[in-house]
C-alpha positions in Angstrom: 34.5 1.6 -19.6 33.1 -1.9 -19.9 29.4 -2.8 -19.9 29.0 -3.4 -16.2 25.4 -3.9 -15.2 24.4 -1.8 -12.2 20.8 -1.5 -11.1 20.4 -4.6 -9.0 18.5 -5.7 -5.9 20.2 -2.9 -4.1 20.5 -2.8 -0.4 20.3 0.4 1.5 22.2 0.6 4.8 19.6 0.2 7.6 19.1 -3.5 8.2 20.0 -6.9 7.0 18.7 -6.2 3.5 19.4 -2.5 3.7 22.9 -1.8 2.8 25.5 -3.2 5.0 28.1 -1.1 3.1 31.3 -2.2 4.7 34.8 -0.9 4.2 37.7 -3.3 5.0 39.9 -0.3 5.3 37.8 1.2 8.1 38.9 0.9 11.8 36.9 -2.3 12.5 36.3 -4.0 15.8 34.8 -7.5 16.5 34.6 -6.6 20.2 31.0 -7.3 21.2 30.9 -4.4 23.7 29.0 -1.3 22.7 30.6 0.8 19.9 32.5 3.9 20.9 30.2 6.6 19.6 31.4 10.1 18.6 28.3 12.3 18.1 25.4 12.8 15.7 26.1 14.1 12.2 24.3 17.0 10.6 21.8 14.9 8.6 18.4 13.5 9.4 18.0 10.7 12.0 15.9 7.6 11.3 15.1 4.3 13.0 15.0 1.0 11.2 13.3 -2.0 12.9 14.1 -5.5 11.6 11.4 -8.1 12.0 13.2 -11.5 11.4 10.1 -13.7 10.9 8.8 -15.2 7.6 6.1 -17.8 7.0 8.2 -19.4 4.3 11.7 -18.8 2.8 11.9 -17.5 -0.7 14.5 -19.2 -2.8 16.3 -16.0 -3.8 16.4 -14.4 -0.3 19.6 -14.1 1.7 18.2 -11.7 4.3 18.4 -12.4 8.0 15.0 -14.2 8.3 13.7 -17.3 10.1 10.6 -19.4 9.7 8.7 -20.8 12.8 10.1 -24.2 12.1 13.7 -22.9 12.0 13.3 -21.1 15.3 11.3 -23.7 17.2 10.9 -22.5 20.8 14.1 -20.5 20.8 12.4 -17.2 19.9 8.9 -15.8 19.2 7.4 -12.5 18.2 6.7 -11.9 21.9 10.3 -12.4 23.0 11.5 -10.4 20.0 9.3 -7.5 20.9 10.5 -7.5 24.5 14.1 -7.5 23.3 13.4 -4.7 20.9 12.1 -2.6 23.7 15.2 -3.3 25.6 17.5 -2.4 22.7 15.6 0.9 22.1 16.0 1.8 25.7 19.7 1.0 25.7 20.2 3.0 22.5 18.4 6.0 24.0 20.7 5.8 27.1 23.8 5.7 24.8 22.7 8.6 22.7 21.8 10.7 25.8 25.5 10.6 26.7 26.7 12.1 23.4 27.6 15.8 23.2 24.6 16.7 21.1 21.0 16.0 22.1 19.3 13.1 20.4 17.6 14.5 17.2 13.9 13.9 16.6 13.2 10.9 14.6 12.4 12.0 11.0 11.6 8.5 9.7 10.8 5.0 10.9 11.0 2.0 8.7 9.9 -1.5 9.8 11.4 -4.1 7.5 12.1 -7.8 7.4 11.4 -10.5 7.0 7.6 -10.1 7.0 6.5 -7.3 9.4 2.9 -7.9 8.5 3.1 -11.3 10.2 3.0 -9.3 13.5 -0.5 -8.2 12.6 -1.9 -4.7 13.0 -1.7 -4.8 16.8 1.9 -6.1 16.7 3.0 -3.3 14.4 1.2 -0.7 16.6 3.2 -2.1 19.6 6.5 -1.7 17.6 5.7 2.0 16.9 4.7 2.5 20.5 8.1 1.1 21.6 9.8 3.6 19.4 7.7 6.5 20.7 8.5 5.4 24.3 12.2 6.0 23.9 12.4 8.6 21.1 10.6 11.7 19.9 9.0 11.5 16.5 9.3 14.7 14.5 6.1 16.4 13.3 5.2 14.8 10.0 7.5 11.9 10.5 7.4 9.2 7.7 6.5 5.8 9.2 6.8 2.9 6.8 6.2 -0.9 7.1 7.0 -3.6 4.6 4.2 -6.1 4.1 3.5 -9.4 2.4 0.2 -9.0 0.5 -1.0 -12.4 1.8 -0.7 -11.3 5.4 -2.7 -8.1 5.0 -6.4 -7.2 5.0 -8.5 -4.0 5.0 -8.6 -4.3 8.8 -4.8 -4.6 9.0 -4.3 -1.4 7.0 -6.9 0.4 9.0 -5.2 -0.6 12.3 -1.7 0.4 11.3 -3.0 3.7 9.8 -4.7 4.5 13.1 -1.5 3.6 14.9 0.5 6.3 13.0 2.0 4.5 10.0 2.0 6.8 6.9 3.5 4.6 4.2 3.2 0.9 3.1 5.6 -1.1 0.9 4.2 -4.3 -0.6 6.3 -7.1 -2.1 4.6 -7.8 -5.4 7.7 -9.0 -7.4 5.7 -10.2 -10.5 2.1 -10.6 -11.8 3.1 -13.9 -13.5 2.4 -17.0 -11.6 5.2 -19.0 -13.1 7.7 -16.2 -12.2 6.5 -16.2 -8.6 6.9 -20.0 -8.5 10.5 -19.7 -9.5 11.0 -17.1 -6.7 9.2 -19.3 -4.2 6.7 -16.5 -3.6 3.5 -17.8 -2.0 1.1 -14.9 -2.8 -1.3 -15.1 -5.7 -0.6 -12.7 -8.6 -3.6 -10.4 -8.0 -3.3 -10.1 -4.3 -0.6 -7.3 -4.3 -2.8 -5.0 -6.4 -5.8 -5.7 -4.2 -3.7 -5.0 -1.1 -2.4 -1.7 -2.5 -6.0 -0.7 -3.1 -7.0 -1.7 0.4 -4.1 0.4 1.8 -5.3 3.4 -0.2 -8.8 2.9 1.0 -7.6 2.9 4.6 -6.1 6.3 4.1 -2.5 5.7 3.0 -1.5 8.3 0.5 1.9 6.7 -0.1 2.0 3.0 -1.2 5.0 1.3 -2.9 5.0 -1.9 -4.9 8.3 -3.9 -5.3 9.1 -5.6 -8.5 11.9 -8.1 -9.3 12.8 -8.4 -13.0 15.1 -10.9 -14.9 13.9 -14.0 -13.1 14.6 -17.1 -15.2 11.6 -17.8 -17.4 10.3 -14.3 -17.3 9.3 -13.0 -20.7 8.8 -9.4 -21.9 5.0 -10.1 -21.8 5.3 -11.1 -18.2 7.1 -7.9 -17.3 4.5 -5.9 -19.2 1.7 -7.6 -17.3 3.4 -6.7 -14.0 3.8 -3.1 -15.0 0.1 -3.0 -16.2 -0.9 -4.3 -12.7 1.3 -1.8 -10.9 0.0 1.1 -12.8 -3.6 -0.2 -12.4 -3.1 -0.3 -8.6 -2.6 3.5 -8.6 0.4 3.5 -6.3 2.7 6.6 -6.1 6.0 4.7 -5.7 7.6 1.7 -7.4 10.9 -0.1 -6.6 12.2 -2.4 -9.3 15.3 -4.6 -8.8 17.0 -7.0 -11.1 17.3 -10.5 -9.7 20.7 -11.1 -8.1 21.6 -14.8 -7.5 23.0 -14.6 -3.9 25.4 -17.2 -2.7 24.0 -19.7 -0.3 20.4 -19.4 -1.5 18.2 -22.1 -2.9 18.1 -20.2 -6.2 21.9 -20.2 -6.3 22.0 -23.9 -5.9 19.4 -24.4 -8.7 21.5 -22.2 -11.0 24.7 -24.0 -10.1 23.1 -27.4 -10.8 22.0 -26.1 -14.2 18.3 -26.3 -13.4 17.8 -22.6 -14.1 19.9 -20.2 -16.2 21.7 -17.3 -14.6 20.2 -13.8 -15.3 21.5 -12.3 -18.6 23.0 -8.8 -18.3 21.8 -7.7 -21.7 18.2 -8.9 -20.9 18.4 -7.1 -17.5 19.5 -3.9 -19.2 16.7 -4.1 -21.7 14.1 -4.8 -19.0 15.3 -1.9 -16.9 14.9 0.4 -19.9 11.4 -1.0 -20.5 10.4 -0.4 -16.9 11.8 3.1 -16.9 9.9 4.0 -20.1 6.6 2.7 -18.8 6.8 4.3 -15.4 8.0 7.6 -16.8 5.1 7.7 -19.3 2.8 7.2 -16.3 4.2 10.1 -14.4 6.6 8.3 -12.1 10.1 9.6 -12.3 13.3 8.0 -11.1 15.0 9.6 -8.1 17.4 6.7 -7.4 18.4 4.1 -10.0 16.0 1.5 -8.7 13.2 3.7 -7.4 10.5 5.8 -9.1 8.0 8.2 -7.5 5.1 10.4 -8.5 6.6 13.6 -7.2 8.7 14.7 -4.3 6.0 13.9 -1.7 6.1 10.3 -2.8 9.8 9.5 -2.4 10.9 7.3 0.4 12.4 9.8 2.9 13.9 7.0 5.0 15.9 5.6 2.2 17.0 9.1 1.1 18.4 9.5 4.6 20.7 6.5 3.9 21.7 7.8 0.5 22.3 11.3 1.7 24.6 10.2 4.6 22.2 10.6 7.5 22.3 8.8 10.9 20.1 5.9 11.8 19.6 3.3 14.5 19.0 -0.2 13.2 17.2 -2.2 15.9 16.5 -5.9 15.8 18.5 -9.0 15.0 21.2 -8.4 12.4 20.3 -4.7 11.9 23.0 -2.2 11.1 23.3 1.3 12.6 25.3 4.4 11.7 25.8 7.5 13.9 28.4 10.2 13.1 30.7 7.9 11.1 30.5 5.0 13.5 28.7 1.9 12.3 27.7 -1.3 14.2 25.8 -4.4 13.4 23.7 -6.6 15.8 24.0 -10.3 16.4 21.8 -12.1 14.0 19.9 -14.9 15.7 16.8 -13.8 17.5 17.5 -15.9 20.6 21.1 -14.7 20.9 19.9 -11.1 20.2 17.5 -11.3 23.1 20.2 -12.8 25.4 22.5 -9.9 24.5 19.9 -7.3 25.1 19.1 -8.9 28.5 22.7 -8.6 29.5 22.5 -4.8 29.1 23.8 -2.4 26.5 23.6 -2.6 22.7 23.5 -6.1 21.2 26.4 -5.3 18.8 28.3 -8.2 17.1 30.9 -5.7 15.9 31.5 -2.1 14.9 33.8 0.2 12.9 34.7 3.8 12.9 34.9 5.2 9.4 37.8 7.3 8.4 37.8 10.2 6.0 38.7 7.9 3.0 35.9 5.5 3.8 33.3 8.2 4.2 34.4 9.8 1.0 34.1 6.5 -0.9 30.6 5.8 0.5 29.5 9.4 -0.3 30.4 8.8 -3.9 28.9 5.3 -4.1 25.5 6.5 -2.8 25.1 10.0 -4.2 25.9 9.0 -7.7 22.8 6.8 -7.8 20.5 9.7 -7.0 18.6 11.9 -9.5 19.7 14.9 -7.5 23.2 13.9 -8.3 26.6 14.2 -6.7 27.8 17.7 -5.8 31.0 18.3 -7.6 32.3 20.1 -4.5 32.2 16.7 -2.8 34.8 15.3 -5.1 38.6 15.4 -4.6 40.5 17.5 -7.1 42.1 14.3 -8.4 38.6 13.2 -9.6 38.2 16.1 -12.0 39.6 14.2 -15.0 37.3 11.3 -14.3 34.3 13.6 -14.3 35.4 14.9 -17.7 35.7 11.3 -19.0 32.2 10.1 -17.8 30.6 13.3 -19.2 32.4 12.8 -22.5 31.3 9.1 -22.6 27.7 10.3 -22.2 27.3 8.6 -18.8 26.6 11.8 -16.9 26.0 15.5 -17.3 26.9 18.5 -15.2 23.5 19.7 -14.0 23.2 23.3 -13.1 27.0 23.4 -13.4 27.7 22.0 -10.0 26.2 18.5 -9.8 27.1 15.3 -11.6 23.9 13.5 -12.7 23.7 10.2 -14.5 22.2 10.0 -17.9 19.8 7.2 -18.9 22.8 5.2 -20.2 24.8 6.1 -17.1 22.2 4.5 -14.9 22.9 1.2 -16.6 26.6 1.6 -15.8 26.4 3.3 -12.4 28.9 1.0 -10.7 31.3 1.7 -13.5 30.9 5.4 -13.1 31.6 5.0 -9.4 34.8 3.1 -10.1 35.9 5.7 -12.6 35.4 8.5 -10.0 37.2 6.7 -7.3 40.1 5.9 -9.5 
């Protein structure tokens, strides 16, 4: 098995930067009418809300986001919120027609874009819109992503009072020159200060995002970033290797030779460095790019994706999955609002996953988890592949019935998946 670098800026399936796992072999439709839904699955049900607004565009970002200058007068946070309310109402009507009753919402995740640009009152209005159409479960996890520069103690106090339980802050790096390459606008110390403000406002669960492998980043820069993360006292860290996405400003700079492409060997060494530091501080990995200080600190919303749950993705470009049917919304906020105004779900297309596609996705996602892949989920034809990855030291049989990646296997997770899928 070749050295195939795996832990990257992984997307999980809820929104434009949350997974969009798509199978060309699935029964796909580009019909813009509402998807033909089957019923809810047995897993948890979550809601992802996509906020498409950003103050500036980061050079590495290929998410479905827009600055005010790009949108002009075609869309605004006010028109987006009105359309969001309409989509949530349409989804509630669609779900009410399914054989099973709509499950309580176990998790809500507001992502983007930059949700904190809505301000505390705006995010409270988003959560109120969800509550109007759906029932939140007791103890529901409610997360928002935030840019450190658009937060304050008053912001955190407002969203905590509104019912948010978890905050995810985009730190990326503590080194100014690394942030400059990424076109990040926040000052290096602001993310740590924001994390402390969130904790002071009553948030028990705070995540900091890191990106490693940026051109020009040194080991000392990464160490400084890890020092800052641990000094902030957060209970969750996400660390992603930089991926140069086609169509981004960063990709154009790499193509012109202005910046070198990330080096796989460097990325692997940096990943091991991150894992060792976080592990020594009591944060253990539970997904190849995510570490938490115990079970209570894991992101339950993302676990819902990885464990094959159902979710509604609301907002421009967001992806949804219910009972093996997946659909994705139109991307531009103005067109999204127009489609919502016309009635029904604002889907740009949809697909019904067959047994083969669902099997493939189960393997792809479960392998990346510390809890591992149940061996009973594998086809009998995959048994020789299990023996090979275990013999190669890439995985172990945990408790005899689950396949769990070793430290080396995490570096080659994509290769393990390919081996298992044959």
